[in-house]
C-alpha positions in Angstrom: 76.6 2.8 7.0 77.0 -0.1 4.6 76.8 0.3 0.9 73.7 -1.4 -0.7 74.5 -3.8 -3.3 73.4 -2.7 -6.7 71.1 -4.7 -9.1 71.3 -4.3 -12.7 68.3 -4.1 -15.1 67.3 -3.5 -18.7 64.0 -2.1 -19.8 61.8 -3.4 -22.5 58.8 -1.5 -23.9 56.5 -2.5 -26.9 53.4 -1.2 -28.7 51.6 -3.0 -31.4 50.5 -0.7 -34.3 51.6 2.3 -36.2 48.3 4.0 -35.1 49.9 4.3 -31.6 53.0 6.0 -32.9 53.1 9.6 -31.1 50.6 8.6 -28.6 51.1 8.2 -24.8 51.7 4.2 -25.1 55.4 4.6 -24.6 55.1 7.3 -22.1 52.9 5.3 -19.9 55.3 2.5 -20.0 58.1 4.7 -19.3 56.5 6.4 -16.3 55.5 3.1 -14.8 59.2 1.8 -15.0 60.4 5.2 -13.5 58.1 4.9 -10.7 59.2 1.4 -10.0 62.9 2.4 -10.1 62.1 5.2 -7.7 60.8 2.6 -5.2 63.9 0.4 -5.9 67.0 2.7 -5.7 69.4 -0.3 -5.7 68.5 -1.0 -9.4 70.6 0.6 -12.1 69.3 0.4 -15.7 72.1 -0.6 -18.1 70.2 -0.8 -21.3 66.8 -0.2 -22.9 65.0 -2.1 -25.7 61.9 -0.7 -27.6 59.8 -2.3 -30.4 57.6 0.1 -32.1 54.5 -1.3 -34.1 55.5 -4.7 -33.4 52.8 -7.3 -32.6 53.2 -9.4 -29.5 50.6 -11.8 -30.8 52.3 -12.8 -34.1 55.8 -13.1 -32.4 57.4 -10.8 -35.0 59.0 -8.8 -32.3 60.9 -11.9 -31.1 62.2 -12.8 -34.5 62.8 -9.3 -36.1 62.6 -6.7 -33.5 64.4 -5.5 -30.3 63.1 -8.4 -28.1 65.0 -10.7 -30.4 68.2 -8.6 -30.0 67.5 -8.8 -26.2 67.3 -12.4 -26.2 70.4 -12.7 -28.2 72.2 -10.5 -25.7 70.9 -12.8 -22.9 71.9 -16.0 -24.5 75.3 -14.7 -25.6 76.2 -13.8 -22.1 76.4 -10.1 -22.7 73.5 -9.5 -20.3 74.6 -11.5 -17.3 72.8 -13.7 -14.8 70.9 -11.8 -12.1 69.9 -9.0 -14.4 66.3 -7.8 -14.3 64.0 -7.2 -17.3 61.5 -4.4 -16.5 58.2 -4.5 -18.4 55.0 -2.7 -17.7 53.0 -6.0 -18.0 54.0 -9.4 -19.1 51.9 -8.9 -22.2 54.6 -6.4 -23.3 56.9 -9.3 -23.7 54.4 -11.6 -25.5 50.9 -12.2 -26.3 51.5 -15.6 -27.9 49.8 -18.8 -26.7 50.8 -20.6 -23.4 53.3 -22.9 -25.1 55.2 -20.2 -27.0 55.1 -17.7 -23.9 56.4 -20.4 -21.5 59.0 -21.3 -24.0 60.2 -17.6 -24.0 60.1 -17.3 -20.1 62.1 -20.5 -19.7 64.9 -19.2 -22.1 65.0 -16.0 -19.9 65.0 -18.1 -16.6 67.7 -20.5 -17.9 70.0 -17.7 -18.3 69.4 -16.6 -14.7 67.4 -13.5 -15.6 64.4 -12.2 -13.6 61.3 -10.6 -15.3 59.7 -7.8 -13.3 56.2 -6.5 -14.2 56.4 -3.1 -12.8 52.5 -2.1 -12.7 51.8 -4.8 -10.2 55.4 -5.0 -8.7 55.9 -8.7 -9.3 59.2 -10.5 -9.8 59.3 -13.6 -11.9 62.6 -15.0 -11.0 64.1 -18.4 -12.2 63.1 -19.8 -8.8 59.4 -19.1 -9.9 59.6 -22.3 -11.9 59.2 -24.2 -8.6 56.7 -21.6 -7.1 53.3 -22.9 -7.9 51.3 -19.8 -7.0 53.6 -17.5 -9.1 53.4 -20.0 -11.9 49.6 -20.2 -11.9 49.5 -16.3 -11.7 51.9 -16.1 -14.8 49.9 -18.7 -16.7 46.6 -16.8 -16.1 48.2 -13.6 -17.3 49.6 -15.3 -20.5 46.1 -16.9 -21.2 44.4 -13.6 -20.8 46.7 -11.6 -23.0 46.6 -14.4 -25.7 42.8 -14.6 -25.6 42.5 -10.7 -25.7 44.7 -10.5 -28.8 42.9 -13.5 -30.5 39.5 -11.7 -29.8 40.9 -8.3 -31.0 42.2 -10.1 -34.3 39.0 -11.7 -35.1 37.1 -8.5 -34.5 39.5 -6.5 -36.7 39.5 -9.2 -39.4 35.7 -9.3 -39.4 35.5 -5.5 -39.6 38.0 -5.3 -42.4 36.2 -8.1 -44.3 33.0 -6.1 -44.2 34.8 -2.9 -45.4 36.5 -4.9 -48.2 33.2 -6.3 -49.5 31.7 -2.7 -49.6 34.8 -1.4 -51.4 34.7 -4.2 -53.9 31.0 -4.3 -54.5 30.0 -0.7 -54.0 33.3 1.2 -54.5 33.0 2.7 -50.9 36.2 4.1 -49.6 36.8 2.3 -46.2 36.6 4.3 -43.0 40.2 3.5 -41.8 43.2 5.5 -40.9 44.7 6.6 -44.1 48.3 7.6 -45.2 49.2 11.2 -44.8 48.7 12.0 -48.5 45.0 10.8 -48.6 41.9 12.7 -47.5 39.1 10.9 -45.7 37.3 10.4 -49.0 40.3 8.7 -50.6 41.3 11.7 -52.7 44.8 13.3 -52.6 45.7 16.2 -50.4 48.5 18.7 -50.8 51.1 16.4 -49.4 50.9 13.8 -52.2 53.8 15.4 -53.9 56.0 14.0 -51.2 55.2 10.5 -52.3 56.2 11.3 -55.9 59.4 12.9 -54.3 60.2 9.6 -52.5 59.8 7.5 -55.7 62.0 10.0 -57.7 64.7 10.2 -55.2 64.9 6.7 -54.9 65.3 6.3 -58.6 68.0 9.0 -58.4 70.0 6.7 -56.1 69.1 8.3 -52.6 68.9 5.8 -49.6 65.9 5.6 -47.2 68.0 7.9 -44.6 68.8 10.6 -47.1 65.2 10.6 -48.4 63.8 11.2 -44.9 66.3 14.1 -44.3 65.1 15.7 -47.7 61.4 15.0 -46.8 61.8 16.7 -43.4 63.6 19.6 -44.9 61.1 20.1 -47.8 58.0 19.6 -45.7 58.3 21.4 -42.3 55.5 21.5 -39.7 53.7 18.5 -41.3 53.1 14.9 -40.3 56.0 13.9 -42.6 58.4 15.1 -39.8 57.5 11.8 -37.9 58.5 9.7 -40.9 61.2 7.1 -40.3 63.4 5.2 -42.9 61.6 1.8 -42.6 58.3 3.5 -43.4 59.8 5.1 -46.4 60.8 1.6 -47.7 57.5 0.2 -47.0 55.6 2.8 -49.0 58.1 2.3 -51.9 56.9 -1.4 -52.0 53.2 -0.8 -51.2 50.4 -0.8 -53.6 48.6 1.8 -51.6 50.7 4.5 -53.4 48.9 3.3 -56.5 45.6 3.6 -54.9 45.0 0.0 -53.9 43.6 -1.2 -50.7 43.3 -5.1 -50.3 43.8 -5.4 -53.9 40.9 -2.9 -54.8 41.9 0.4 -56.5 39.8 2.5 -54.3 42.0 5.5 -53.8 43.3 8.3 -56.0 46.8 7.2 -56.9 49.8 9.2 -55.8 52.3 7.7 -58.3 51.6 6.2 -61.7 52.0 2.4 -62.6 55.0 3.0 -64.7 57.0 4.9 -61.8 56.0 2.4 -59.3 57.1 -0.7 -61.3 60.3 1.0 -62.4 61.2 1.3 -58.8 60.2 -2.2 -58.0 62.7 -3.4 -60.7 65.4 -1.3 -59.2 64.6 -2.5 -55.6 64.2 -6.1 -56.5 67.5 -6.4 -58.3 69.2 -4.3 -55.5 70.6 -2.0 -57.9 70.3 0.7 -55.3 73.4 -0.5 -53.4 75.4 0.3 -56.5 73.8 3.6 -57.2 74.9 6.3 -54.9 74.1 10.0 -55.5 77.4 11.1 -54.2 79.3 9.0 -56.7 81.5 11.2 -58.9 82.6 8.9 -61.8 80.2 7.6 -64.6 81.9 4.3 -64.5 81.7 3.8 -60.7 80.2 0.5 -59.8 80.3 -0.8 -63.2 83.9 -2.4 -63.0 85.0 -5.9 -61.8 88.6 -7.0 -61.1 89.5 -9.9 -63.5 91.9 -11.4 -60.8 89.6 -11.8 -57.8 86.2 -10.9 -59.1 85.7 -8.0 -56.6 84.8 -4.5 -57.3 87.0 -1.7 -58.5 87.4 1.8 -56.8 88.4 5.0 -58.7 90.9 7.2 -57.1 92.4 10.5 -58.1 95.0 12.7 -56.3 95.0 16.4 -56.8 97.2 16.8 -59.8 96.9 13.4 -61.6 94.3 11.7 -63.7 92.1 9.1 -61.9 93.2 5.3 -61.7 91.3 2.2 -61.0 92.3 0.1 -58.1 90.9 -3.4 -56.9 88.9 -2.6 -53.7 89.9 -6.1 -52.1 93.6 -5.5 -52.7 93.3 -2.1 -51.2 91.3 -3.1 -48.4 93.0 -6.3 -47.0 95.5 -7.4 -49.8 93.5 -10.3 -50.4 93.7 -9.9 -54.2 97.0 -10.7 -56.1 96.5 -8.0 -58.8 99.8 -6.3 -59.5 98.7 -3.1 -61.3 96.2 -0.2 -61.2 94.4 0.8 -64.5 93.9 4.2 -66.1 90.3 5.3 -65.7 90.6 7.2 -68.9 91.1 3.9 -70.9 88.0 2.4 -69.2 86.1 5.5 -70.1 87.2 5.0 -73.7 86.3 1.5 -73.7 82.9 2.2 -72.6 82.4 5.0 -75.4 83.9 2.9 -78.3 83.2 -0.7 -77.5 80.5 -1.1 -75.0 78.1 1.6 -75.4 76.6 0.2 -78.7 75.8 -3.1 -77.1 74.5 -1.3 -73.9 72.2 1.0 -75.9 70.9 -2.1 -77.9 70.2 -3.9 -74.8 68.5 -0.9 -73.2 66.4 -0.6 -76.3 65.3 -4.2 -76.1 64.2 -3.6 -72.5 62.3 -0.4 -73.2 61.3 -0.5 -76.8 57.8 -1.6 -75.9 56.5 0.3 -72.9 53.5 -1.9 -72.5 55.4 -5.2 -72.6 58.0 -3.7 -70.2 55.2 -2.5 -67.8 53.5 -5.8 -68.0 56.8 -7.6 -67.2 57.3 -5.4 -64.1 53.8 -6.0 -63.1 54.3 -9.9 -63.3 57.7 -9.8 -61.7 56.0 -7.9 -58.7 53.2 -10.4 -58.4 55.5 -13.2 -58.6 57.7 -12.0 -55.9 54.7 -11.6 -53.7 53.4 -15.1 -54.6 56.8 -16.8 -54.0 57.0 -15.0 -50.5 53.5 -16.2 -49.7 54.4 -19.8 -50.6 57.5 -19.7 -48.5 55.4 -18.4 -45.6 52.8 -21.1 -46.1 55.5 -23.8 -46.3 57.0 -22.7 -42.9 53.5 -22.7 -41.3 52.8 -26.2 -42.6 56.1 -27.4 -41.2 55.4 -25.8 -37.8 51.8 -27.2 -37.7 53.1 -30.6 -38.8 55.8 -30.6 -36.1 53.2 -29.7 -33.5 50.9 -32.6 -34.7 48.0 -30.2 -35.8 45.9 -30.7 -38.9 47.6 -29.5 -42.1 44.7 -30.2 -44.6 43.7 -26.6 -45.0 47.4 -25.5 -45.3 48.1 -27.9 -47.9 45.2 -26.6 -49.9 46.4 -23.1 -49.6 50.0 -24.1 -50.6 48.5 -25.9 -53.7 46.6 -22.8 -54.8 49.7 -20.7 -54.2 52.0 -23.1 -56.1 49.5 -23.0 -59.0 49.6 -19.2 -58.9 53.5 -19.2 -58.9 53.6 -21.5 -61.9 51.1 -19.5 -63.8 53.0 -16.2 -63.2 56.3 -18.0 -64.1 54.9 -19.1 -67.5 53.5 -15.5 -68.1 57.0 -14.1 -67.2 58.7 -16.4 -69.6 56.3 -15.5 -72.5 56.8 -11.7 -71.9 60.6 -12.1 -71.9 60.5 -14.2 -75.0 58.4 -11.4 -76.7 60.8 -8.7 -75.7 63.9 -10.9 -76.8 62.3 -11.5 -80.3 62.3 -7.7 -81.1 64.9 -6.3 -83.4 68.2 -7.0 -81.5 70.2 -4.6 -83.6 68.0 -1.5 -83.3 68.8 1.5 -81.1 65.9 3.7 -80.2 66.1 7.5 -80.0 64.8 7.3 -76.5 67.6 5.1 -75.5 70.3 7.5 -76.9 68.7 10.5 -75.3 68.3 9.1 -71.9 71.4 7.0 -71.6 73.6 9.7 -73.0 72.5 12.1 -70.4 75.3 12.6 -67.8 72.9 12.8 -64.7 71.3 9.4 -65.6 74.2 7.5 -67.3 75.4 5.6 -64.4 72.0 4.6 -63.1 70.7 3.4 -66.5 73.9 1.4 -67.1 73.4 -0.2 -63.6 69.8 -1.3 -64.8 71.4 -3.4 -67.7 73.3 -5.6 -65.1 76.6 -5.8 -67.0 80.2 -5.5 -65.8 83.5 -4.2 -67.3 86.1 -6.7 -66.5 89.3 -5.0 -65.9 92.4 -7.2 -66.5 96.0 -6.4 -65.9 96.2 -5.1 -69.5 93.0 -6.1 -71.2 89.3 -5.0 -70.8 86.3 -7.2 -71.5 82.7 -7.4 -70.5 80.4 -9.7 -68.7 76.5 -9.7 -69.0 75.9 -9.2 -72.8 74.3 -11.8 -74.9 76.6 -11.0 -77.8 80.4 -10.9 -77.4 81.7 -7.4 -77.1 85.1 -6.5 -78.6 88.0 -6.3 -76.1 90.3 -3.5 -75.6 94.1 -3.7 -74.6 96.0 -1.0 -72.7 99.1 -0.6 -74.6 100.9 1.6 -72.0 101.7 5.3 -71.3 104.3 7.3 -73.2 105.9 9.6 -70.8 107.9 11.2 -73.6 104.8 12.0 -75.6 102.5 12.2 -72.6 100.0 10.1 -74.2 97.8 6.9 -73.3 98.1 4.1 -75.8 95.3 1.5 -76.4 94.0 -0.7 -79.1 91.3 0.5 -81.4 87.7 -1.1 -81.3 88.6 -3.1 -84.3 92.0 -4.1 -82.7 93.8 -3.2 -85.9 95.9 -0.2 -84.7 97.0 1.6 -81.5 95.2 4.8 -80.6 97.4 7.5 -79.0 95.7 10.1 -76.8 97.4 13.2 -75.4 96.7 13.7 -71.6 96.5 17.4 -72.2 93.1 16.7 -74.0 91.8 14.9 -71.1 89.5 17.2 -69.2 87.2 16.5 -66.2 84.1 17.5 -68.3 85.0 14.7 -70.8 85.6 12.1 -68.2 82.3 13.2 -66.4 80.5 13.0 -69.7 79.3 16.6 -69.4 79.8 17.0 -73.2 78.6 13.4 -74.1 75.6 14.6 -76.0 77.6 16.9 -78.0 80.2 14.3 -78.7 77.9 11.7 -80.1 74.4 11.1 -80.9 74.4 7.3 -81.2 76.8 4.5 -80.5 77.2 3.8 -84.2 78.7 7.3 -84.7 81.3 6.6 -82.0 82.7 3.7 -84.2 82.4 5.7 -87.3 84.2 8.7 -85.7 87.0 6.7 -84.4 87.6 4.7 -87.5 87.8 7.7 -89.6 90.1 9.5 -87.3 92.6 6.6 -87.1 92.2 4.7 -90.4 95.1 6.4 -91.9 
């Protein structure tokens, strides 16, 4: 008995919309592939690729999805010549037009890969390029898939346009599939609190994966159990949580505008990457190495006070920094020098809630308009390269460009209005919010400044006005004291290590220690002026 030579295969599955999540689409595709494999025992599956809620008509799955990863693996030689791609129908691979679909199959064939449509047990091997009957059969299937998707798209678009008109003119809630927190009539149900949780947890610094874990834990036996991280990030940026559908406020909002736009500011500036709920130290992520420009990490061994190290030097020795730096001195620099400027800047950003809210709205709209213009430019270039008419696209680009210009002007005017407010005032809200230990690190990150840690000198980056520097003067082993210059720079402060408690470094007693930044200066000057 001879051993039969094994063939290797990868499976690919796809469904188009979120409405198909949890239904039998993947099960049907899996069953069809298993049935084919049972009839072909010489084939061994070495990998599987799945695209969930990815349109085969738009080609997004090829650009951003698992099919794109599969093609990269093929063209990089990771998936080797002779391998089979098992799909239910060819339309699972693509529903694009003949030109784009043939380009895809030629890329696959060029690598020596065979496509197998398991439902009709047809193999489209590289040799099919010269097999007229197979080529015609493939072209017919491609054309049918494309026309079907084109028809569906036009039908859906027409249906949505009719619903949009009724919503806009008559205030009718559209009869469409709604998010889990809405009833059929557009009112909130008992799960709307989960949306508020998502936004509040994001503000606190939780990432999408941890938000999903907390949601599943808090809301067992509900539709929330099927939520995935990408869905969380989509809702965070979607106007539907504010009650909007197609630009019309037709639903009951799950979150208010202020919270929504606060989160947009955080997300847009990517502050989240520096705001981790597990971070221990209030200064974490706020420091930058003067030598290499990299970040600074905070380390503490069991019986010593924490120190600050250059992350680049620690990781790969790429920084030439010579010393570590006492975390306590950075802490005191924040309290005695930086904080007044930070609170003033915070006040300027938040003193007029209406202005700030409008600023967030305009920034959000401007980001959307810029992305739209970018997409239109790409579409224009593609149409131009293919020799197609570009007149309509140019008109769209012109309209979008004017919208971008209008929003940029509006943004500059609002920013100037905020800037013209009293630059020296510090609001009570600023003091109360920023001096709260639980929110201190996050609020400082929102201001966008850095403490620059030199070998001996501390300075800042990101303030309009110059912040005084502070110099570390050394550590007295005999006295067991840290030594550093005062805010005025006129004398050296000595601080016993015996008085440095973890509560102090963690700012647990910050609100008791000082009520405003001005009092910090006053307290220190009175204590050491003698």
